[in-house]
N, C-alpha and C positions, 0 to 999 in steps of 0.2 A: 650551405652556409654554416658557420661555426655555432656551437651550442652556447646559448647565453642565459639559460634558464636558472642558473644558480647565482645570478647577479641581479642587483637592482639598478635601474637606470633612471629612477625618478629625478625630477628636477630638485635642485637645492633651493633653500629659501631665497638665496640671492638671485638665482636664475628665474625663479617664479616671480620675484619682485620686478625684475627687468621686463619679463614678458607682460606683466600687468600694467606697468608704467609706459612701455614703449609700443606694445602691440606686436612684438616679434622677439625672437631669440635665435641665435645661431649656435649650433654645436658642430664644431669642425671635425672632419676626418673620423667619423664614427665607424664607418665600414672600411675594411681592408682592401688593398689593391686586388687581391685574388677574388674576394667577394664581388668587387665591382666588375671584374672581368666577366664573371658568371652572370651577374644581374644585367649588365649591358647587353650581353648576348640574348638573354631572355626577353629584354625589352624589344630588341630588333626582331626576334621571332614573333612577338605579339604584333608588331607593326606589319610584318609581312602577312600574317594571318588576317588581320583586320583589312588590309588592302585587298586580299583575295576575296574576302567575304563581301566587301563593298560592291562588288559587281552584281550581287543579287539583292542588295538593300534598296530602301526607298530614298531616292536622291531628291534634294531640293536646294534652293538658294535663298539666302538672307543677306541683304546688302551686298550682293554680288559674290558672296562666299558660298562655296559648295559644302553641303552637309549630307551625310548618308546615315539613315537609321537602319540598324541591323538588329532586329529583335529589340532588346532593351539597351542596346549599346549605340552611341552616336559617334560618328567619325567626322571630324572637320578637316577640310583640306586647305592648303595654302591657296590664296588667290593667284591666278595666272598659271602658267605651266600646264595648261589643260586640266587643272584641278586634280592632279595625280599625286602630289606630295602631301602626306598626312601631317597635319599640324597638331591635332588633339584627338585622343581616344578616351571616351568616358562611358561606363567604367572600363577598366582594362585588366583588372587582377585575374579574371577568369581565363585570360588568353594564354597564360603560361604558368606552370607549377611554381616557378621561383617567384613570380610576382604575387601569386596567391600566398606563398609563405612570407613574403615581405610585409604583407598587410598585418600579420600577427607577430612580427618581430618585436621582442621586448624592448629593444633599443628605441623603437618608435612608440610602442604602446605605453610603456611605463611613464615617459614624460607627459603623454596625453592624459593619462589618469591623473597626474599631478595637476594639470591645468583644469580639468573638469571637476576634480575633487571626488572621484569615484574609484571603486575597486575593480570595475570591469567596464569595458567600452564596447561599442559596436561600430561597424562601418557605416558612414553616411554616403560617401561616394569616393571615387578616386579617378585620376585621369593621368594619362601619359601626355606630357607637353614636349613637343619636338621642335627644335630650331636647327634645321640643317645648315651647313656652312654656306654663308652668303645668300641664303634663300629664306631663312626663318623670319617671318614678320613679327612685329611687336604686338603687344596687348595694351589697349588703352586703359587709362586709370579707372578702376572699378572696385567695388566691394563685392564679396560673395554673398553677404546676407540678403540683399534685395532679390537675388536669384532664388533664394531658399525660403524666404519668410512665409510664403504661401503654402509651403509643403511641410514645414516643421514648426512645432509648437515650442521648440527650445533652440531657436536660432542663435542665441548667445553661447550655446554649448556645442559649437561645431568647429573646433580648432583644426587648422590645416597644418600638414607637415610636408615640406618640400624636400624630396630626396634627390640629391644631385648625382646623376650618373657621370657628369663631366665637370671639370673645373668651370665655375661660373664667374664671369668677369664683365666689365662694362662693354668690352668689344664684342662679346658673343651674346649680348642681350640678357644679362642676369636679371633676376627678379629685383624689383625696387618697391619699397614700402614708404608711404607717407607717415613719418614719425608721429605717434600718439593720435593718429586719426581715428583709431578704434574707440576712443573715449566718447565720441559723439553719436554712436549708434548708427542705425540705418539713415543714409543721406539720400536726398533726391537725385534722380538721374537727369540726363540731358533731355532737351526737347527739340532736337534738331530735325525731326521729321523722318529719321531713318528707322528701319525695322527694329534694330537692336539698340538704338540710342538711349532708351530708357534704362538700360542696364549699365551704362557708363556714368560715373559720378559727375554731377554738375561741377564744372571747374570753379564756380564761384564759392564752393564749399570748402576748398582747401588751397594751400599754397604749394606749388611744385618745388619751391626752394626747400621744403621740409623733407624731401625724398632722401632715402638712405639706400644705397646699393648693397644688395645681399651678395657680396663677392665672397666666395668660399671654395675650397678645393673639393674635388670629386669625393664622394662618400660622406659629405656633410649633410646635416639636417637643419632646415630653417622652419621654426614653428611660428605661425602667425595667426592672428585673431580673425574671425570671420567678418568683423567690421573694419578691419584695416584696409585702407585704400592701397591698392597695389597695381602694378603694371610692369611693362618692360619695353626696351627698345629692340629693333630688329637685330638679327645676328649679322654683323658686317665682317666677321672674321672668317678664317679658313678652318675653324674648329667647330665641332657640333656643340650644342647646348641642350642636352636631353635631361628630362626630369620626370619624376612621378610625384604628383601632389595627392596626398592621402588625407581624407577628412573623416573625423570620428565624431561620435556622439555617446551619450549614456547607453548602457547595455539594453538589449531587447527591443530596440526600435528598428523599423524597417529601413532599408536603403532607399535613397532618393529615386532612382530610375527603375530598379528591379522589384521593389517591395519585399525582397528577401531580408530576413534577419540574419546578420553575420556578426556574431559576437567575436571579440578578439581580446585575449588576455584574461 
């Protein structure tokens, strides 16, 4: 990937104001087409490797969905299709050198520093989110903070960055955010009796009419708050919708699943 170390990519005052007020911010077409070609190939190598490794991992099911733990990595599969299509890999940066480099790319890290208000950050977690054409299922409305509040003492300082490998649009199940929902902090989950229901936000706490579709071209970055309610529809198109969601924190704190300290920037 091209060298970016002589540039600053910090958020402007206007961008930071938008992020604080709305709970999200889009920067379009940050990465070039040639970079995207290399990064997409690296993501697919990571998926193939995770798929191979899943044969020896610990497999289990939650709410009918198949998960496999491989060391400190968790792979989630799409329901149906005999549980062989990967939906999510967390964390994923260690699976390929280009994904490892992406974690520290200044075009991602500098804006995150602006959001947190620090000179250096570390990795909290990251995941590959994959929606294959016509097969990628949706994600219910949820916040990330309730997942993390028991493992982090600074859950307010865990901003997410959605990196788009592909054009993201309504048809292929783009990310959607409930506008300004981050201003209310951690909200209660559902109580529907399912195993994972508590991690999905109680629908009485927000209005779906406030949702904003994060439609953006490939190579774009979407920054969103850990308290922002977000979700997505299934991929009903003939095109893939692949993304990497990277989450950061102040420097020198350990990662969520591995316990490793991975500073960046």
